[in-house]
C-alpha positions as CSV (number, residue, x, y, z in Angstrom):
1,M,0.0,0.3,-0.2
2,F,3.0,2.3,0.6
3,H,4.2,2.1,-2.8
4,V,0.8,2.3,-4.4
5,K,-0.1,5.2,-2.4
6,H,3.0,7.1,-3.7
7,E,2.7,6.3,-7.1
8,A,-0.6,7.6,-7.2
9,W,0.7,11.0,-6.0
10,T,3.5,10.8,-8.8
11,R,1.0,9.9,-11.7
12,S,-1.6,12.5,-10.5
13,A,1.3,15.4,-10.3
14,A,2.5,14.4,-13.7
15,L,-0.9,15.0,-15.4
16,L,-0.3,18.6,-13.8
17,G,3.5,18.7,-15.2
18,V,5.3,17.8,-12.0
19,N,7.4,15.1,-11.8
20,L,7.8,13.7,-8.0
21,S,10.5,12.1,-6.6
22,P,9.7,9.0,-3.9
23,A,10.5,11.5,-1.4
24,Q,8.5,14.2,-2.5
25,A,5.3,11.7,-2.8
26,A,6.1,11.0,0.6
27,A,5.9,14.4,1.7
28,L,2.7,15.2,0.2
29,D,0.9,11.7,1.8
30,A,2.3,13.0,5.0
31,F,0.9,16.6,4.7
32,E,-2.2,15.0,3.6
33,G,-2.0,13.0,6.9
34,L,-1.6,16.3,9.1
35,L,-4.6,18.0,7.3
36,A,-7.3,15.1,8.0
37,E,-5.8,14.5,11.8
38,R,-5.0,18.3,13.0
39,A,-6.3,21.0,10.5
40,I,-9.8,19.8,10.0
41,P,-10.3,19.1,13.8
42,L,-9.3,22.6,14.3
43,G,-11.6,24.1,12.0
44,M,-8.8,25.1,9.2
45,V,-10.3,22.8,6.9
46,A,-14.1,22.0,5.8
47,P,-14.7,18.6,7.3
48,G,-16.5,17.8,4.0
49,D,-13.3,18.0,2.5
50,R,-11.9,15.2,4.3
51,D,-12.2,12.4,1.3
52,H,-11.1,15.0,-0.9
53,L,-7.8,16.5,0.4
54,K,-5.6,15.5,-2.4
55,D,-7.8,16.9,-5.5
56,R,-9.3,20.0,-3.7
57,H,-6.4,20.9,-1.7
58,I,-2.9,19.5,-2.2
59,L,-3.0,18.8,-6.2
60,D,-4.8,22.0,-6.5
61,S,-1.9,23.6,-4.7
62,I,1.0,22.1,-6.9
63,R,-0.6,22.7,-10.2
64,A,1.2,26.3,-9.6
65,A,4.6,24.8,-9.6
66,P,5.3,25.1,-13.3
67,L,4.2,28.6,-13.2
68,L,6.6,29.8,-10.7
69,P,10.3,31.2,-12.3
70,G,13.4,29.7,-11.3
71,G,16.1,31.6,-9.4
72,D,16.6,32.1,-5.5
73,G,13.7,34.5,-4.9
74,E,11.2,33.9,-2.0
75,S,7.8,33.3,-2.6
76,A,4.9,35.0,-0.2
77,D,1.9,33.0,0.2
78,L,-0.8,35.4,1.5
79,G,-3.0,34.3,4.2
80,S,-1.7,30.9,4.2
81,G,-3.8,29.4,6.5
82,A,-3.3,25.7,6.7
83,G,-0.1,25.9,4.6
84,L,-2.1,25.8,1.4
85,P,-1.0,26.4,-1.4
86,G,2.8,27.4,0.4
87,I,3.6,23.8,1.8
88,P,2.5,21.6,-0.9
89,L,4.7,23.9,-3.4
90,A,7.9,24.0,-1.3
91,I,7.9,20.3,-1.2
92,V,7.6,20.1,-5.1
93,R,10.0,23.3,-5.6
94,P,12.7,22.8,-3.4
95,D,15.0,24.9,-5.5
96,L,12.8,27.8,-4.2
97,R,11.9,29.4,-0.9
98,F,8.5,30.2,0.8
99,R,7.4,32.4,3.2
100,L,4.4,31.7,4.7
101,I,2.2,34.6,6.2
102,E,-0.7,34.6,8.6
103,V,-1.8,36.7,11.3
104,R,-3.9,33.5,13.4
105,G,-1.6,31.6,16.1
106,R,-3.4,28.3,15.8
107,R,-2.8,28.2,12.0
108,V,0.9,29.4,12.3
109,A,1.5,26.6,14.7
110,F,-0.2,24.1,12.4
111,M,2.2,25.2,10.0
112,E,5.0,25.3,12.0
113,L,4.3,21.6,13.0
114,A,4.5,20.4,9.0
115,V,7.3,22.4,8.3
116,D,9.1,20.5,11.2
117,T,7.4,17.0,10.7
118,I,8.2,17.0,6.8
119,G,11.6,18.6,7.1
120,L,11.3,21.5,4.6
121,S,14.3,23.5,5.0
122,N,13.0,26.0,2.1
123,V,10.0,27.4,4.0
124,A,9.6,30.4,6.5
125,V,6.5,30.9,8.9
126,E,5.8,34.2,9.8
127,Q,2.8,35.3,12.1
128,R,1.7,38.7,11.2
129,S,-1.0,40.3,8.9
130,V,-0.1,40.7,5.0
131,E,-0.2,44.4,5.5
132,A,2.4,44.8,8.4
133,V,5.1,42.9,6.1
134,A,7.9,44.9,5.0
135,A,10.0,42.7,3.0
136,T,9.5,42.5,-1.2
137,F,8.9,39.1,-3.2
138,P,9.1,38.3,-6.8
139,V,6.3,36.1,-6.7
140,C,3.0,36.2,-4.4
141,L,0.4,33.5,-3.8
142,A,-3.2,34.3,-3.3
143,R,-5.4,31.2,-2.9
144,A,-8.6,31.3,-0.6
145,F,-7.3,34.9,0.5
146,A,-9.3,37.7,-0.9
147,D,-11.3,38.8,-3.9
148,P,-9.0,39.3,-7.3
149,R,-8.8,43.2,-6.6
150,R,-8.3,42.9,-2.6
151,S,-5.5,40.4,-3.2
152,W,-3.9,42.5,-5.9
153,V,-4.2,45.5,-3.6
154,V,-2.6,43.4,-1.1
155,A,0.5,42.0,-3.3
156,E,1.5,44.6,-5.3
157,R,2.8,46.6,-1.9
158,V,5.0,43.7,-1.4
159,L,5.9,42.8,-5.1
160,R,9.3,43.7,-6.4
161,P,9.5,45.4,-9.9
162,G,8.7,42.7,-12.4
163,G,7.0,40.4,-9.9
164,C,3.7,38.9,-10.1
165,L,0.5,37.7,-8.3
166,L,-0.7,34.0,-9.1
167,Y,-4.5,34.1,-7.8
168,W,-6.3,31.0,-7.6
169,A,-9.8,31.7,-9.2
170,G,-13.3,30.3,-9.0
171,K,-14.7,28.5,-11.6
172,R,-16.6,30.7,-13.0
173,F,-14.1,33.7,-12.8
174,D,-14.3,36.1,-15.5
175,V,-11.3,38.0,-16.6
176,A,-13.0,40.8,-18.0
177,S,-15.2,41.7,-14.9
178,G,-12.9,40.1,-12.2
179,T,-9.3,41.8,-12.2
180,P,-7.9,45.2,-11.7
181,V,-8.2,47.5,-14.5
182,D,-4.4,48.4,-14.2
183,V,-3.0,44.9,-14.3
184,T,-1.6,42.5,-17.1
185,V,-3.3,39.2,-16.6
186,S,-2.7,35.8,-18.0
187,V,-4.8,32.9,-17.3
188,S,-3.6,29.0,-16.8
189,E,-6.0,26.6,-17.1
190,T,-5.5,23.0,-15.6
191,P,-7.9,20.3,-17.4
192,G,-6.4,17.6,-15.2
193,L,-8.4,19.1,-12.2
194,A,-12.2,19.3,-13.2
195,D,-13.4,21.2,-10.3
196,A,-10.7,23.6,-10.4
197,G,-10.7,27.7,-11.6
198,P,-7.9,29.1,-13.4
199,I,-4.7,30.3,-11.8
200,V,-4.9,33.8,-12.6
201,I,-1.5,35.8,-13.5
202,M,-1.1,39.4,-12.3
203,T,1.5,41.6,-13.1
204,R,1.9,45.7,-13.3
205,Q,1.3,46.9,-16.8
């Protein structure tokens, strides 16, 4: 069963353009277990998602991995909550660094537990509001954070010149009416996840 489960992670990730090592598959499996055992009872993930953690949350997070640029920059996960999408992305992109920004202490404690349990050296967890962050980043991530316009307002303040916001949109997202007027927008669809909306990439014009 151990190998079968990890092979399932590998197959699912490959459909999203993400190649996993056995260690990465094991790490994603461990994170799924932590979400089920800790995050759901603490109210960080809906109880109804217990049987859908893999597709709705973890695979939905890692589908952004091919969109992230290379280099040594640090991506900021805005309002990271239970570590989604930051922790799954840190597992599959060990070449990048991630800062998980969250104001709520219980969620911060969960993310610190997950980072320590899995052994992620490329993740920093920061307890503060996004508005209080002083650093700047080449990439910001916004999944279940705020609506597109609000997410852009918050991200724009901490984005470096040429930086971008990756925004997880709903299935009914409309580019024409849903995005700020002063940004350049591109959309990445994910046919491999039937229930997922697009990831919207926003940059300054």
